[in-house]
DRENDO-1510 file (C-alpha; in Angstrom, 1 decimal, always signed):
<recs>
REC; n; res; u; v; w
REC; 1; MET; +0.0; +0.0; +0.0 .
REC; 2; THR; +1.3; +3.4; -0.9 .
REC; 3; ARG; +2.1; +5.6; +2.0 .
REC; 4; PRO; +2.7; +9.4; +2.3 .
REC; 5; THR; +6.2; +10.6; +1.8 .
REC; 6; THR; +8.2; +12.1; +4.6 .
REC; 7; SER; +11.4; +14.1; +4.6 .
REC; 8; THR; +14.5; +12.3; +5.6 .
REC; 9; LEU; +18.2; +13.3; +5.7 .
REC; 10; SER; +18.6; +12.1; +2.2 .
REC; 11; GLY; +15.6; +14.1; +0.9 .
REC; 12; THR; +11.9; +13.3; +0.4 .
REC; 13; ARG; +11.4; +9.5; +0.0 .
REC; 14; PRO; +8.5; +7.2; +0.3 .
REC; 15; ARG; +8.4; +4.9; +3.3 .
REC; 16; GLN; +6.5; +1.7; +3.7 .
REC; 17; LEU; +5.1; -0.1; +6.7 .
REC; 18; PRO; +6.3; -3.7; +6.3 .
REC; 19; LYS; +4.8; -4.9; +9.6 .
REC; 20; VAL; +2.0; -3.3; +11.6 .
REC; 21; THR; +2.4; -3.6; +15.4 .
REC; 22; PRO; -0.8; -5.0; +16.8 .
REC; 23; SER; -2.6; -2.5; +19.0 .
REC; 24; GLY; -3.1; -5.2; +21.7 .
REC; 25; LEU; +0.7; -5.1; +22.4 .
REC; 26; ARG; +0.5; -1.5; +23.6 .
REC; 27; ALA; -1.7; -2.5; +26.5 .
REC; 28; SER; +1.1; -4.8; +27.8 .
REC; 29; VAL; +3.7; -2.1; +27.7 .
REC; 30; ARG; +3.6; +0.4; +30.5 .
REC; 31; SER; +3.0; +3.8; +28.9 .
REC; 32; PRO; +5.3; +6.5; +30.3 .
REC; 33; GLY; +2.7; +9.2; +29.7 .
REC; 34; ARG; +2.7; +12.1; +27.3 .
REC; 35; GLY; +4.6; +14.3; +29.8 .
REC; 36; VAL; +7.5; +11.8; +30.1 .
REC; 37; GLU; +7.6; +11.2; +26.3 .
REC; 38; ALA; +7.7; +15.0; +25.8 .
REC; 39; CYS; +10.4; +15.4; +28.4 .
REC; 40; LYS; +12.4; +12.6; +26.7 .
REC; 41; ARG; +12.0; +14.3; +23.3 .
REC; 42; VAL; +13.3; +17.6; +24.7 .
REC; 43; VAL; +16.2; +15.8; +26.3 .
REC; 44; ASP; +16.9; +14.2; +22.9 .
REC; 45; ILE; +16.9; +17.5; +21.1 .
REC; 46; VAL; +19.1; +19.3; +23.6 .
REC; 47; ALA; +21.5; +16.4; +23.8 .
REC; 48; ALA; +21.7; +16.1; +20.0 .
REC; 49; ILE; +22.4; +19.9; +19.6 .
REC; 50; VAL; +25.1; +19.8; +22.4 .
REC; 51; GLY; +26.5; +16.6; +21.0 .
REC; 52; LEU; +26.8; +18.0; +17.5 .
REC; 53; VAL; +28.6; +21.0; +18.7 .
REC; 54; ALA; +30.9; +19.1; +21.0 .
REC; 55; LEU; +31.5; +16.1; +18.7 .
REC; 56; SER; +31.8; +17.9; +15.4 .
REC; 57; PRO; +35.7; +18.0; +15.6 .
REC; 58; LEU; +35.8; +14.3; +16.3 .
REC; 59; MET; +33.3; +13.5; +13.5 .
REC; 60; VAL; +35.4; +15.6; +11.1 .
REC; 61; PHE; +38.5; +13.8; +12.2 .
REC; 62; CYS; +36.9; +10.3; +11.7 .
REC; 63; GLY; +35.7; +11.3; +8.3 .
REC; 64; VAL; +39.1; +12.6; +7.2 .
REC; 65; TRP; +40.8; +9.5; +8.7 .
REC; 66; ILE; +38.5; +7.2; +6.7 .
REC; 67; LYS; +39.0; +9.2; +3.5 .
REC; 68; LEU; +42.8; +9.3; +3.8 .
REC; 69; VAL; +43.4; +5.7; +4.9 .
REC; 70; ASP; +40.7; +3.8; +3.0 .
REC; 71; GLY; +39.4; +6.2; +0.3 .
REC; 72; GLY; +35.8; +6.0; -1.0 .
REC; 73; PRO; +32.7; +7.3; +0.7 .
REC; 74; VAL; +32.9; +8.4; +4.4 .
REC; 75; LEU; +29.3; +7.5; +5.3 .
REC; 76; TYR; +27.3; +4.3; +4.9 .
REC; 77; ARG; +23.5; +4.5; +4.5 .
REC; 78; GLN; +21.0; +1.8; +5.0 .
REC; 79; TRP; +17.2; +1.4; +5.5 .
REC; 80; ARG; +16.2; +0.3; +8.9 .
REC; 81; VAL; +12.9; -0.4; +10.7 .
REC; 82; GLY; +11.8; +2.4; +12.9 .
REC; 83; ARG; +8.8; +3.3; +15.1 .
REC; 84; ASP; +5.6; +1.5; +14.2 .
REC; 85; GLY; +7.4; -0.3; +11.4 .
REC; 86; TRP; +8.2; +2.7; +9.2 .
REC; 87; LEU; +11.5; +2.5; +7.3 .
REC; 88; PHE; +14.1; +5.3; +7.6 .
REC; 89; ASN; +17.7; +5.8; +6.5 .
REC; 90; ILE; +20.3; +5.2; +9.1 .
REC; 91; TYR; +23.8; +6.6; +8.7 .
REC; 92; LYS; +27.2; +5.3; +10.0 .
REC; 93; PHE; +30.8; +6.0; +9.3 .
REC; 94; ARG; +31.9; +3.4; +6.8 .
REC; 95; THR; +33.9; +0.6; +8.3 .
REC; 96; MET; +34.1; -1.9; +5.4 .
REC; 97; ARG; +36.0; -1.9; +2.2 .
REC; 98; ALA; +34.5; -2.7; -1.3 .
REC; 99; ALA; +32.8; -6.0; -1.6 .
REC; 100; HIS; +35.2; -7.3; -4.2 .
REC; 101; ASP; +39.0; -7.3; -4.5 .
REC; 102; HIS; +41.0; -6.2; -7.5 .
REC; 103; PHE; +40.4; -9.5; -9.3 .
REC; 104; GLY; +36.6; -9.3; -8.9 .
REC; 105; MET; +36.5; -11.9; -6.2 .
REC; 106; ARG; +33.8; -11.5; -3.5 .
REC; 107; LEU; +35.4; -10.8; -0.1 .
REC; 108; ALA; +34.1; -12.2; +3.2 .
REC; 109; ASP; +32.6; -9.6; +5.5 .
REC; 110; GLU; +35.3; -10.0; +8.1 .
REC; 111; ALA; +38.0; -9.5; +5.5 .
REC; 112; ARG; +36.3; -6.3; +4.4 .
REC; 113; VAL; +36.5; -4.6; +7.8 .
REC; 114; SER; +39.3; -2.1; +7.7 .
REC; 115; ALA; +41.7; -1.4; +10.6 .
REC; 116; ILE; +40.1; +1.9; +11.3 .
REC; 117; GLY; +36.7; +0.2; +10.9 .
REC; 118; ARG; +37.5; -2.2; +13.7 .
REC; 119; PHE; +38.5; +0.7; +16.0 .
REC; 120; LEU; +35.3; +2.7; +15.1 .
REC; 121; ARG; +33.1; -0.4; +15.8 .
REC; 122; ARG; +34.8; -1.3; +19.1 .
REC; 123; THR; +34.4; +2.3; +20.4 .
REC; 124; ARG; +31.0; +2.7; +18.8 .
REC; 125; LEU; +32.3; +5.9; +17.1 .
REC; 126; ASP; +30.8; +4.6; +13.8 .
REC; 127; GLU; +27.4; +5.4; +15.2 .
REC; 128; LEU; +28.1; +9.2; +15.7 .
REC; 129; PRO; +26.4; +10.4; +12.5 .
REC; 130; GLN; +23.1; +9.1; +14.0 .
REC; 131; VAL; +23.1; +12.1; +16.3 .
REC; 132; TYR; +21.7; +14.0; +13.3 .
REC; 133; ILE; +18.9; +11.5; +13.0 .
REC; 134; ILE; +18.0; +12.0; +16.7 .
REC; 135; LEU; +17.7; +15.7; +16.1 .
REC; 136; TRP; +15.6; +14.9; +13.0 .
REC; 137; GLY; +13.2; +12.9; +15.2 .
REC; 138; GLU; +13.5; +9.4; +13.7 .
REC; 139; MET; +15.6; +8.1; +16.6 .
REC; 140; SER; +16.1; +8.7; +20.3 .
REC; 141; LEU; +19.2; +8.6; +22.5 .
REC; 142; VAL; +17.9; +5.5; +24.2 .
REC; 143; GLY; +15.7; +2.7; +22.8 .
REC; 144; PRO; +15.9; -0.6; +20.9 .
REC; 145; ARG; +18.5; -0.4; +18.2 .
REC; 146; PRO; +17.0; -0.2; +14.7 .
REC; 147; LEU; +17.3; -3.4; +12.6 .
REC; 148; LEU; +17.1; -4.4; +9.0 .
REC; 149; SER; +13.7; -5.8; +8.1 .
REC; 150; LYS; +15.2; -9.3; +7.5 .
REC; 151; ASP; +16.9; -9.2; +11.0 .
REC; 152; HIS; +13.8; -8.2; +13.0 .
REC; 153; ALA; +13.1; -11.1; +15.3 .
REC; 154; SER; +9.8; -12.7; +14.3 .
REC; 155; GLY; +7.0; -12.0; +16.8 .
REC; 156; TYR; +8.7; -9.1; +18.6 .
REC; 157; GLY; +6.7; -6.3; +17.1 .
REC; 158; ALA; +6.6; -4.7; +20.6 .
REC; 159; ARG; +10.1; -3.4; +19.8 .
REC; 160; LEU; +8.5; -1.0; +17.3 .
REC; 161; LEU; +6.3; +0.8; +19.8 .
REC; 162; VAL; +9.0; +3.5; +20.5 .
REC; 163; ARG; +11.6; +5.4; +18.5 .
REC; 164; PRO; +14.8; +3.3; +18.0 .
REC; 165; GLY; +17.8; +4.4; +20.0 .
REC; 166; LEU; +21.4; +5.3; +19.5 .
REC; 167; THR; +22.1; +2.9; +22.4 .
REC; 168; GLY; +19.8; +0.6; +24.4 .
REC; 169; TRP; +19.4; -2.0; +27.2 .
REC; 170; ALA; +20.5; -4.8; +24.9 .
REC; 171; GLN; +23.7; -3.0; +23.9 .
REC; 172; VAL; +24.9; -2.4; +27.5 .
REC; 173; ASN; +24.1; -6.0; +28.6 .
REC; 174; GLY; +25.8; -7.9; +25.9 .
REC; 175; GLY; +25.8; -6.0; +22.6 .
REC; 176; ARG; +27.4; -8.0; +19.8 .
REC; 177; GLU; +28.2; -10.9; +22.2 .
REC; 178; ILE; +24.5; -12.2; +22.6 .
REC; 179; SER; +22.0; -13.6; +20.2 .
REC; 180; GLY; +19.3; -11.6; +18.3 .
REC; 181; ALA; +16.6; -13.3; +20.4 .
REC; 182; ASP; +18.3; -12.3; +23.6 .
REC; 183; LYS; +18.6; -8.7; +22.4 .
REC; 184; ALA; +14.9; -8.8; +21.5 .
REC; 185; ALA; +14.0; -10.0; +25.0 .
REC; 186; LEU; +16.1; -7.2; +26.6 .
REC; 187; ASP; +14.5; -4.6; +24.3 .
REC; 188; VAL; +11.0; -5.8; +25.4 .
REC; 189; TRP; +12.1; -5.7; +29.1 .
REC; 190; TYR; +13.2; -2.1; +28.5 .
REC; 191; LEU; +9.8; -1.2; +27.1 .
REC; 192; ARG; +8.0; -2.6; +30.1 .
REC; 193; ASN; +10.3; -0.9; +32.6 .
REC; 194; ALA; +11.4; +2.3; +30.8 .
REC; 195; THR; +12.0; +5.4; +33.0 .
REC; 196; LEU; +14.2; +8.5; +32.6 .
REC; 197; TRP; +16.4; +7.1; +35.3 .
REC; 198; LEU; +16.9; +3.8; +33.4 .
REC; 199; ASP; +17.7; +5.9; +30.3 .
REC; 200; LEU; +20.4; +7.7; +32.3 .
REC; 201; THR; +21.8; +4.4; +33.6 .
REC; 202; ILE; +22.0; +3.1; +30.0 .
REC; 203; LEU; +23.8; +6.2; +28.8 .
REC; 204; MET; +26.4; +5.9; +31.7 .
REC; 205; ARG; +27.0; +2.3; +30.9 .
REC; 206; THR; +27.3; +3.1; +27.2 .
REC; 207; ALA; +30.1; +5.6; +28.0 .
REC; 208; ALA; +31.9; +2.9; +30.0 .
REC; 209; MET; +31.4; +0.3; +27.3 .
REC; 210; MET; +33.1; +2.6; +24.7 .
REC; 211; VAL; +36.2; +2.3; +26.7 .
REC; 212; THR; +36.0; -1.3; +28.1 .
REC; 213; GLY; +34.1; -3.0; +25.3 .
REC; 214; ASP; +31.1; -5.3; +25.4 .
REC; 215; ARG; +30.2; -7.0; +28.6 .
REC; 216; THR; +27.6; -9.7; +28.8 .
REC; 217; ARG; +25.4; -9.7; +31.9 .
REC; 218; ARG; +23.9; -13.1; +31.9 .
REC; 219; GLU; +21.7; -12.5; +34.9 .
REC; 220; THR; +20.1; -9.5; +33.2 .
REC; 221; VAL; +19.4; -11.5; +30.1 .
REC; 222; ARG; +17.9; -14.3; +32.2 .
REC; 223; ALA; +15.7; -11.8; +34.1 .
REC; 224; ALA; +14.5; -10.3; +30.7 .
REC; 225; TRP; +13.4; -13.8; +29.6 .
REC; 226; ALA; +11.6; -14.5; +32.9 .
REC; 227; ASP; +9.8; -11.1; +32.6 .
REC; 228; LEU; +8.8; -11.9; +29.0 .
REC; 229; ALA; +7.4; -15.3; +30.0 .
REC; 230; GLY; +4.8; -13.5; +32.1 .
REC; 231; SER; +3.7; -11.2; +29.4 .
REC; 232; ASN; +1.7; -11.5; +26.2 .
REC; 233; LEU; +4.1; -9.5; +24.1 .
REC; 234; ILE; +4.7; -12.3; +21.5 .
REC; 235; GLU; +2.4; -11.8; +18.6 .
REC; 236; SER; -0.2; -14.3; +17.7 .
REC; 237; GLY; +0.9; -17.0; +15.3 .
REC; 238; HIS; +4.3; -17.4; +17.0 .
REC; 239; ALA; +5.6; -19.5; +19.9 .
REC; 240; THR; +4.4; -18.3; +23.3 .
REC; 241; ALA; +6.6; -16.2; +25.4 .
REC; 242; ALA; +6.8; -19.0; +28.0 .
REC; 243; THR; +8.0; -21.4; +25.4 .
REC; 244; LEU; +10.6; -19.0; +24.1 .
REC; 245; ALA; +11.8; -18.2; +27.6 .
REC; 246; ALA; +12.1; -21.9; +28.4 .
REC; 247; ARG; +14.4; -22.3; +25.4 .
REC; 248; HIS; +16.6; -19.6; +26.8 .
REC; 249; THR; +16.7; -20.8; +30.4 .
REC; 250; PRO; +20.3; -21.7; +31.2 .
REC; 251; PRO; +21.2; -25.2; +32.3 .
REC; 252; ASP; +21.9; -26.0; +35.9 .
REC; 253; GLY; +25.4; -25.0; +37.0 .
REC; 254; PRO; +27.9; -22.8; +35.2 .
REC; 255; GLY; +27.8; -22.1; +31.5 .
REC; 256; GLY; +25.3; -19.3; +31.2 .
REC; 257; LEU; +22.7; -18.8; +28.6 .
REC; 258; PRO; +22.7; -20.7; +25.4 .
REC; 259; HIS; +22.4; -18.7; +22.2 .
REC; 260; ALA; +19.3; -19.0; +20.0 .
REC; 261; ALA; +19.7; -21.1; +16.9 .
</recs>
């Protein structure tokens, strides 16, 4: 179905709604209230403006570094799923080389990551261009990270009830070290427990993570699955939350949580 066009950073482009979030899911997520949402939006705008001013030299440095060392475009653009399922363009500093070598052979993704790209990914500096998107209103400082349509975990439409975030509960409790299903469970837990104080906690942990790297908090992941088991936030037509939670319950003794298949 054709949808109205909206202005994005790349100009006016049509957006589509690939997946409508059932209205019934909203009743299971504690609403922060319009006042809190408005306050969070004000914080986003102020933080984005301050961040752009303070981080502009660093962003210019990163861009020049990429151009000098690796050549090619500085930014990478990709469609991601945003609030209520609408697609929007996300921007990152480019961390990967061309997909083919000089002989035309396809390179593996790991081989394409440049040295500067590894540094930018580890420190999360590749995400800095998204500060513009926060100011634009497509994203928030804190929220579930926006995913590709194909990577959106089936049945977790509740993730789409809020603006996606520059960082989130899943990122500070495992990040790239945990499975997509675990991230989805952590995102839904955040939706059910979101407060301004929790957002501040996530931002402080994110700052620490940029220095120390990802840290997996298995107990937090386990608690998220236990919380999800008592909710009805899995969409109809999919496995029940209790069943999914059982699949992610760690075995007795050491070893932690298994990753989803």
